[in-house]
MOPAC internal coordinates of N, CA, C and O (Angstrom, degrees):
PM7 1SCF
backbone

  N    0.0000 0     0.00 0     0.00 0    0    0    0
  C    1.4535 1     0.00 0     0.00 0    1    0    0
  C    1.5315 1   108.18 1     0.00 0    2    1    0
  O    1.2310 1   120.75 1   -46.91 1    3    2    1
  N    1.3088 1   116.17 1   133.09 1    3    2    1
  C    1.4496 1   122.43 1   177.97 1    5    3    2
  C    1.5247 1   109.66 1   -96.92 1    6    5    3
  O    1.2310 1   120.90 1   -50.31 1    7    6    5
  N    1.3204 1   115.89 1   129.69 1    7    6    5
  C    1.4648 1   121.93 1   178.24 1    9    7    6
  C    1.5117 1   109.31 1  -113.87 1   10    9    7
  O    1.2310 1   120.93 1   -45.95 1   11   10    9
  N    1.3046 1   115.83 1   134.05 1   11   10    9
  C    1.4733 1   120.79 1  -178.13 1   13   11   10
  C    1.5294 1   108.10 1  -125.66 1   14   13   11
  O    1.2310 1   120.91 1   -48.49 1   15   14   13
  N    1.3281 1   115.86 1   131.51 1   15   14   13
  C    1.4489 1   121.51 1   171.55 1   17   15   14
  C    1.5252 1   105.50 1  -127.04 1   18   17   15
  O    1.2310 1   120.46 1   -59.97 1   19   18   17
  N    1.3218 1   116.73 1   120.03 1   19   18   17
  C    1.4546 1   122.06 1  -174.86 1   21   19   18
  C    1.4949 1   108.19 1  -124.16 1   22   21   19
  O    1.2310 1   120.58 1   -65.74 1   23   22   21
  N    1.3119 1   116.50 1   114.26 1   23   22   21
  C    1.4633 1   122.90 1  -179.19 1   25   23   22
  C    1.5232 1   108.99 1  -122.47 1   26   25   23
  O    1.2310 1   119.92 1   -37.99 1   27   26   25
  N    1.2902 1   117.75 1   142.01 1   27   26   25
  C    1.4442 1   116.41 1   175.59 1   29   27   26
  C    1.5165 1   114.86 1   171.63 1   30   29   27
  O    1.2310 1   123.42 1    -7.03 1   31   30   29
  N    1.3246 1   111.05 1   172.97 1   31   30   29
  C    1.4777 1   121.33 1   172.13 1   33   31   30
  C    1.5067 1   106.03 1   -91.93 1   34   33   31
  O    1.2310 1   121.20 1   -87.87 1   35   34   33
  N    1.3241 1   115.32 1    92.13 1   35   34   33
  C    1.4585 1   120.05 1  -177.51 1   37   35   34
  C    1.5348 1   112.52 1   -77.81 1   38   37   35
  O    1.2310 1   120.54 1   164.75 1   39   38   37
  N    1.3330 1   116.56 1   -15.25 1   39   38   37
  C    1.4556 1   122.85 1   174.27 1   41   39   38
  C    1.5213 1   111.76 1    53.16 1   42   41   39
  O    1.2310 1   121.12 1  -136.37 1   43   42   41
  N    1.3392 1   115.47 1    43.63 1   43   42   41
  C    1.4560 1   121.92 1   179.13 1   45   43   42
  C    1.5424 1   108.21 1  -130.68 1   46   45   43
  O    1.2310 1   121.54 1   -27.07 1   47   46   45
  N    1.3165 1   114.66 1   152.93 1   47   46   45
  C    1.4605 1   122.42 1   177.65 1   49   47   46
  C    1.5223 1   108.91 1  -119.75 1   50   49   47
  O    1.2310 1   121.34 1   -46.59 1   51   50   49
  N    1.3363 1   115.04 1   133.41 1   51   50   49
  C    1.4712 1   119.11 1   178.52 1   53   51   50
  C    1.5204 1   107.69 1  -158.59 1   54   53   51
  O    1.2310 1   119.37 1   -33.30 1   55   54   53
  N    1.3351 1   118.81 1   146.70 1   55   54   53
  C    1.4500 1   121.30 1   177.53 1   57   55   54
  C    1.5209 1   116.00 1   -59.63 1   58   57   55
  O    1.2310 1   120.72 1   162.05 1   59   58   57
  N    1.3557 1   116.23 1   -17.95 1   59   58   57
  C    1.4760 1   118.06 1   179.42 1   61   59   58
  C    1.5206 1   110.94 1   -66.46 1   62   61   59
  O    1.2310 1   120.42 1   147.96 1   63   62   61
  N    1.3602 1   116.80 1   -32.04 1   63   62   61
  C    1.4367 1   117.94 1  -178.28 1   65   63   62
  C    1.5378 1   115.13 1  -124.15 1   66   65   63
  O    1.2310 1   119.89 1   158.84 1   67   66   65
  N    1.2879 1   117.82 1   -21.16 1   67   66   65
  C    1.4698 1   120.89 1  -178.42 1   69   67   66
  C    1.5246 1   111.05 1   -89.68 1   70   69   67
  O    1.2310 1   121.12 1   -25.69 1   71   70   69
  N    1.3325 1   115.45 1   154.31 1   71   70   69
  C    1.4616 1   120.04 1   178.53 1   73   71   70
  C    1.5221 1   110.83 1   -63.56 1   74   73   71
  O    1.2310 1   119.82 1   -35.48 1   75   74   73
  N    1.3185 1   117.95 1   144.52 1   75   74   73
  C    1.4591 1   122.33 1  -179.71 1   77   75   74
  C    1.5257 1   111.39 1   -59.61 1   78   77   75
  O    1.2310 1   119.74 1   150.64 1   79   78   77
  N    1.3288 1   118.10 1   -29.36 1   79   78   77
  C    1.4506 1   120.57 1  -178.76 1   81   79   78
  C    1.5467 1   111.21 1   -67.12 1   82   81   79
  O    1.2310 1   120.43 1   166.95 1   83   82   81
  N    1.3122 1   116.78 1   -13.05 1   83   82   81
  C    1.4659 1   120.68 1   177.32 1   85   83   82
  C    1.5085 1   112.07 1   -94.57 1   86   85   83
  O    1.2310 1   120.53 1  -152.54 1   87   86   85
  N    1.3256 1   116.60 1    27.46 1   87   86   85
  C    1.4686 1   120.04 1  -178.21 1   89   87   86
  C    1.5095 1   112.63 1   -60.49 1   90   89   87
  O    1.2310 1   119.32 1   157.98 1   91   90   89
  N    1.3087 1   118.90 1   -22.02 1   91   90   89
  C    1.4748 1   121.86 1   177.04 1   93   91   90
  C    1.5279 1   111.20 1   -64.48 1   94   93   91
  O    1.2310 1   120.06 1   162.02 1   95   94   93
  N    1.3632 1   117.49 1   -17.98 1   95   94   93
  C    1.4423 1   121.51 1   177.82 1   97   95   94
  C    1.5233 1   113.42 1   -88.91 1   98   97   95
  O    1.2310 1   120.22 1   172.17 1   99   98   97
  N    1.3265 1   117.19 1    -7.83 1   99   98   97
  C    1.4733 1   121.44 1  -175.84 1  101   99   98
  C    1.5242 1   110.88 1   -86.99 1  102  101   99
  O    1.2310 1   121.05 1  -132.54 1  103  102  101
  N    1.3269 1   115.60 1    47.46 1  103  102  101
  C    1.4620 1   120.84 1   176.67 1  105  103  102
  C    1.5094 1   109.84 1   -74.78 1  106  105  103
  O    1.2310 1   120.70 1   -19.30 1  107  106  105
  N    1.3100 1   116.27 1   160.70 1  107  106  105
  C    1.4818 1   122.12 1  -175.95 1  109  107  106
  C    1.4948 1   111.33 1   -52.95 1  110  109  107
  O    1.2310 1   118.83 1   134.73 1  111  110  109
  N    1.3291 1   119.85 1   -45.27 1  111  110  109
  C    1.4515 1   121.80 1  -178.47 1  113  111  110
  C    1.5249 1   112.84 1   -63.26 1  114  113  111
  O    1.2310 1   121.17 1   139.58 1  115  114  113
  N    1.3297 1   115.36 1   -40.42 1  115  114  113
  C    1.4867 1   119.04 1   178.25 1  117  115  114
  C    1.5395 1   111.31 1   -69.26 1  118  117  115
  O    1.2310 1   120.14 1   141.25 1  119  118  117
  N    1.2927 1   117.34 1   -38.75 1  119  118  117
  C    1.4743 1   120.87 1   178.87 1  121  119  118
  C    1.5472 1   109.86 1   -65.92 1  122  121  119
  O    1.2310 1   120.38 1   142.74 1  123  122  121
  N    1.3330 1   116.88 1   -37.26 1  123  122  121
  C    1.4772 1   120.04 1   176.15 1  125  123  122
  C    1.5272 1   111.34 1   -63.27 1  126  125  123
  O    1.2310 1   120.10 1   137.75 1  127  126  125
  N    1.3333 1   117.42 1   -42.25 1  127  126  125
  C    1.4514 1   119.45 1   177.97 1  129  127  126
  C    1.5364 1   110.67 1   -65.80 1  130  129  127
  O    1.2310 1   120.22 1   141.55 1  131  130  129
  N    1.3059 1   117.19 1   -38.45 1  131  130  129
  C    1.4499 1   121.64 1   179.29 1  133  131  130
  C    1.5425 1   110.50 1   -66.88 1  134  133  131
  O    1.2310 1   120.69 1   150.09 1  135  134  133
  N    1.3005 1   116.28 1   -29.91 1  135  134  133
  C    1.4747 1   119.39 1  -177.17 1  137  135  134
  C    1.5405 1   111.12 1   -62.65 1  138  137  135
  O    1.2310 1   119.90 1   151.10 1  139  138  137
  N    1.3115 1   117.80 1   -28.90 1  139  138  137
  C    1.4704 1   121.17 1   176.76 1  141  139  138
  C    1.5420 1   109.70 1   -62.55 1  142  141  139
  O    1.2310 1   120.12 1   139.09 1  143  142  141
  N    1.3347 1   117.38 1   -40.91 1  143  142  141
  C    1.4464 1   122.20 1   176.68 1  145  143  142
  C    1.5174 1   110.85 1   -67.25 1  146  145  143
  O    1.2310 1   121.16 1   133.94 1  147  146  145
  N    1.2921 1   115.39 1   -46.06 1  147  146  145
  C    1.4953 1   121.87 1  -179.68 1  149  147  146
  C    1.5306 1   110.54 1   -61.14 1  150  149  147
  O    1.2310 1   120.11 1   139.13 1  151  150  149
  N    1.3201 1   117.40 1   -40.87 1  151  150  149
  C    1.4692 1   120.88 1   178.42 1  153  151  150
  C    1.5408 1   110.71 1   -64.86 1  154  153  151
  O    1.2310 1   120.97 1   139.19 1  155  154  153
  N    1.3168 1   115.76 1   -40.81 1  155  154  153
  C    1.4725 1   120.50 1   178.63 1  157  155  154
  C    1.5545 1   109.27 1   -63.96 1  158  157  155
  O    1.2310 1   121.20 1   138.70 1  159  158  157
  N    1.3178 1   115.31 1   -41.30 1  159  158  157
  C    1.4696 1   118.08 1   177.06 1  161  159  158
  C    1.5202 1   112.17 1   -59.28 1  162  161  159
  O    1.2310 1   120.83 1   139.62 1  163  162  161
  N    1.3106 1   116.03 1   -40.38 1  163  162  161
  C    1.4581 1   120.35 1   179.78 1  165  163  162
  C    1.5154 1   110.92 1   -71.68 1  166  165  163
  O    1.2310 1   120.12 1   134.02 1  167  166  165
  N    1.3335 1   117.38 1   -45.98 1  167  166  165
  C    1.4597 1   121.80 1  -177.95 1  169  167  166
  C    1.5246 1   113.88 1   -63.03 1  170  169  167
  O    1.2310 1   120.54 1   145.56 1  171  170  169
  N    1.3325 1   116.58 1   -34.44 1  171  170  169
  C    1.4502 1   120.06 1  -176.66 1  173  171  170
  C    1.5208 1   112.89 1  -109.31 1  174  173  171
  O    1.2310 1   120.48 1  -170.11 1  175  174  173
  N    1.3157 1   116.70 1     9.89 1  175  174  173
  C    1.4676 1   121.92 1  -179.96 1  177  175  174
  C    1.5161 1   111.34 1    53.23 1  178  177  175
  O    1.2310 1   121.01 1  -128.92 1  179  178  177
  N    1.3309 1   115.68 1    51.08 1  179  178  177
  C    1.4496 1   121.79 1  -179.52 1  181  179  178
  C    1.5161 1   110.07 1   -93.82 1  182  181  179
  O    1.2310 1   120.92 1   -39.47 1  183  182  181
  N    1.3007 1   115.85 1   140.53 1  183  182  181
  C    1.4560 1   123.81 1   179.47 1  185  183  182
  C    1.5010 1   108.07 1  -106.15 1  186  185  183
  O    1.2310 1   119.90 1   -37.15 1  187  186  185
  N    1.3193 1   117.80 1   142.85 1  187  186  185
  C    1.4505 1   122.04 1   177.54 1  189  187  186
  C    1.5366 1   107.87 1   -83.17 1  190  189  187
  O    1.2310 1   120.21 1   -63.68 1  191  190  189
  N    1.3446 1   117.21 1   116.32 1  191  190  189
  C    1.4653 1   120.26 1  -176.70 1  193  191  190
  C    1.5077 1   112.69 1   -90.59 1  194  193  191
  O    1.2310 1   120.33 1   152.71 1  195  194  193
  N    1.3328 1   116.97 1   -27.29 1  195  194  193
  C    1.4722 1   122.03 1   177.12 1  197  195  194
  C    1.5203 1   106.07 1   -81.25 1  198  197  195
  O    1.2310 1   118.77 1   -64.74 1  199  198  197
  N    1.3361 1   119.95 1   115.26 1  199  198  197
  C    1.4547 1   120.98 1  -174.68 1  201  199  198
  C    1.5353 1   113.05 1   -60.24 1  202  201  199
  O    1.2310 1   120.65 1   -28.53 1  203  202  201
  N    1.3187 1   116.37 1   151.47 1  203  202  201
  C    1.4367 1   122.50 1   175.48 1  205  203  202
  C    1.5366 1   109.06 1   -57.43 1  206  205  203
  O    1.2310 1   121.60 1   -29.69 1  207  206  205
  N    1.3081 1   114.55 1   150.31 1  207  206  205
  C    1.4733 1   123.10 1   176.41 1  209  207  206
  C    1.5370 1   114.53 1    73.79 1  210  209  207
  O    1.2310 1   119.80 1  -171.69 1  211  210  209
  N    1.3407 1   118.00 1     8.31 1  211  210  209
  C    1.4729 1   120.04 1   174.84 1  213  211  210
  C    1.5326 1   107.17 1   -87.74 1  214  213  211
  O    1.2310 1   120.04 1   -66.99 1  215  214  213
  N    1.3242 1   117.52 1   113.01 1  215  214  213
  C    1.4455 1   118.37 1  -178.15 1  217  215  214
  C    1.5433 1   110.54 1   -71.45 1  218  217  215
  O    1.2310 1   121.00 1   -39.45 1  219  218  217
  N    1.3195 1   115.69 1   140.55 1  219  218  217
  C    1.4789 1   120.80 1   177.91 1  221  219  218
  C    1.4913 1   111.70 1  -122.06 1  222  221  219
  O    1.2310 1   119.58 1   176.82 1  223  222  221
  N    1.3511 1   118.41 1    -3.18 1  223  222  221
  C    1.4555 1   122.33 1   179.67 1  225  223  222
  C    1.5093 1   109.78 1  -148.52 1  226  225  223
  O    1.2310 1   121.02 1   -43.97 1  227  226  225
  N    1.3078 1   115.65 1   136.03 1  227  226  225
  C    1.4875 1   121.63 1   170.14 1  229  227  226
  C    1.5189 1   105.26 1  -109.76 1  230  229  227
  O    1.2310 1   120.81 1   -66.09 1  231  230  229
  N    1.3442 1   116.06 1   113.91 1  231  230  229
  C    1.4712 1   121.53 1  -179.82 1  233  231  230
  C    1.5506 1   108.40 1   -64.99 1  234  233  231
  O    1.2310 1   121.20 1   -48.34 1  235  234  233
  N    1.3057 1   115.30 1   131.66 1  235  234  233
  C    1.4675 1   120.52 1  -174.69 1  237  235  234
  C    1.5173 1   110.93 1   -63.50 1  238  237  235
  O    1.2310 1   118.93 1   135.90 1  239  238  237
  N    1.3256 1   119.64 1   -44.10 1  239  238  237
  C    1.4463 1   122.33 1  -175.19 1  241  239  238
  C    1.5089 1   112.73 1   -71.05 1  242  241  239
  O    1.2310 1   120.28 1   130.47 1  243  242  241
  N    1.3271 1   117.08 1   -49.53 1  243  242  241
  C    1.4715 1   120.78 1  -173.58 1  245  243  242
  C    1.5370 1   113.56 1   -95.36 1  246  245  243
  O    1.2310 1   120.16 1   165.05 1  247  246  245
  N    1.3294 1   117.30 1   -14.95 1  247  246  245
  C    1.4564 1   122.54 1  -174.06 1  249  247  246
  C    1.5106 1   112.12 1    62.81 1  250  249  247
  O    1.2310 1   120.42 1  -160.82 1  251  250  249
  N    1.3169 1   116.80 1    19.18 1  251  250  249
  C    1.4463 1   122.77 1   177.64 1  253  251  250
  C    1.5130 1   110.44 1   -81.97 1  254  253  251
  O    1.2310 1   120.26 1   -43.05 1  255  254  253
  N    1.3405 1   117.12 1   136.95 1  255  254  253
  C    1.4418 1   123.22 1   179.73 1  257  255  254
  C    1.5329 1   108.63 1   -92.81 1  258  257  255
  O    1.2310 1   121.09 1   -48.02 1  259  258  257
  N    1.3428 1   115.52 1   131.98 1  259  258  257
  C    1.4613 1   121.47 1   177.25 1  261  259  258
  C    1.5429 1   110.43 1  -134.70 1  262  261  259
  O    1.2310 1   121.15 1    -6.87 1  263  262  261
  N    1.3110 1   115.40 1   173.13 1  263  262  261
  C    1.4506 1   123.40 1  -175.07 1  265  263  262
  C    1.5423 1   108.22 1  -119.29 1  266  265  263
  O    1.2310 1   120.78 1   -98.54 1  267  266  265
  N    1.3569 1   116.12 1    81.46 1  267  266  265
  C    1.4601 1   121.36 1  -179.05 1  269  267  266
  C    1.5261 1   111.86 1   -91.44 1  270  269  267
  O    1.2310 1   120.37 1   147.62 1  271  270  269
  N    1.2964 1   116.90 1   -32.38 1  271  270  269
  C    1.4624 1   122.64 1  -178.80 1  273  271  270
  C    1.5246 1   109.55 1   -87.57 1  274  273  271
  O    1.2310 1   121.31 1   -25.35 1  275  274  273
  N    1.3002 1   115.10 1   154.65 1  275  274  273
  C    1.4663 1   117.19 1   179.34 1  277  275  274
  C    1.5385 1   109.73 1  -153.42 1  278  277  275
  O    1.2310 1   121.26 1   -19.03 1  279  278  277
  N    1.3196 1   115.19 1   160.97 1  279  278  277
  C    1.4267 1   123.08 1   176.72 1  281  279  278
  C    1.5140 1   106.78 1  -128.82 1  282  281  279
  O    1.2310 1   121.03 1   -59.42 1  283  282  281
  N    1.3345 1   115.64 1   120.58 1  283  282  281
  C    1.4799 1   122.59 1  -177.80 1  285  283  282
  C    1.5146 1   108.56 1  -123.46 1  286  285  283
  O    1.2310 1   120.29 1   -37.75 1  287  286  285
  N    1.3019 1   117.05 1   142.25 1  287  286  285
  C    1.5004 1   119.36 1   178.56 1  289  287  286
  C    1.5045 1   109.57 1  -147.86 1  290  289  287
  O    1.2310 1   122.21 1   -24.75 1  291  290  289
  N    1.3381 1   113.37 1   155.25 1  291  290  289
  C    1.4526 1   119.39 1   175.88 1  293  291  290
  C    1.5392 1   108.14 1   -66.93 1  294  293  291
  O    1.2310 1   121.78 1   -22.86 1  295  294  293
  N    1.3177 1   114.20 1   157.14 1  295  294  293
  C    1.4793 1   120.37 1  -176.25 1  297  295  294
  C    1.5274 1   110.99 1   -56.01 1  298  297  295
  O    1.2310 1   120.45 1   141.52 1  299  298  297
  N    1.3167 1   116.74 1   -38.48 1  299  298  297
  C    1.4750 1   119.12 1  -177.28 1  301  299  298
  C    1.5592 1   111.35 1   -64.43 1  302  301  299
  O    1.2310 1   119.79 1   151.57 1  303  302  301
  N    1.3243 1   118.00 1   -28.43 1  303  302  301
  C    1.4532 1   120.18 1   178.68 1  305  303  302
  C    1.5051 1   110.57 1   -86.57 1  306  305  303
  O    1.2310 1   119.02 1   155.96 1  307  306  305
  N    1.2808 1   119.48 1   -24.04 1  307  306  305
  C    1.4498 1   122.88 1  -176.97 1  309  307  306
  C    1.5335 1   110.91 1   -55.39 1  310  309  307
  O    1.2310 1   120.08 1   140.70 1  311  310  309
  N    1.3056 1   117.45 1   -39.30 1  311  310  309
  C    1.4690 1   122.93 1  -177.99 1  313  311  310
  C    1.5308 1   111.49 1   -66.73 1  314  313  311
  O    1.2310 1   120.16 1   156.58 1  315  314  313
  N    1.3407 1   117.30 1   -23.42 1  315  314  313
  C    1.4642 1   120.80 1  -176.34 1  317  315  314
  C    1.5186 1   112.71 1   -88.14 1  318  317  315
  O    1.2310 1   120.10 1   165.22 1  319  318  317
  N    1.3497 1   117.41 1   -14.78 1  319  318  317
  C    1.4598 1   122.33 1  -179.09 1  321  319  318
  C    1.5161 1   109.38 1   -84.54 1  322  321  319
  O    1.2310 1   120.40 1   -55.64 1  323  322  321
  N    1.3156 1   116.83 1   124.36 1  323  322  321
  C    1.4648 1   119.27 1   179.61 1  325  323  322
  C    1.5529 1   111.36 1   -97.75 1  326  325  323
  O    1.2310 1   120.30 1   152.03 1  327  326  325
  N    1.3115 1   117.02 1   -27.97 1  327  326  325
  C    1.4463 1   119.04 1   179.75 1  329  327  326
  C    1.5149 1   109.33 1  -157.52 1  330  329  327
  O    1.2310 1   120.96 1   -35.34 1  331  330  329
  N    1.3161 1   115.76 1   144.66 1  331  330  329
  C    1.4532 1   120.18 1   178.74 1  333  331  330
  C    1.5055 1   109.73 1  -137.09 1  334  333  331
  O    1.2310 1   120.10 1   180.00 1  335  334  333

């Protein structure tokens, strides 16, 4: 069995993980960048462990909170995670 744990600053915005109020960030270019992460999630059966709408960055200029970082894991590892 292969287990994958993928953590990082993916620096992408998408409605799957970012708050709906950040819809101004869901521009075509950002959604295309996010699609790379979404495709990897599908190809490797990765689950998003960090819940949607959890801010991981406060932009210095605007003080707006966004969700750039993420935690993804294979289904077999998902059961072992108690909190993220």
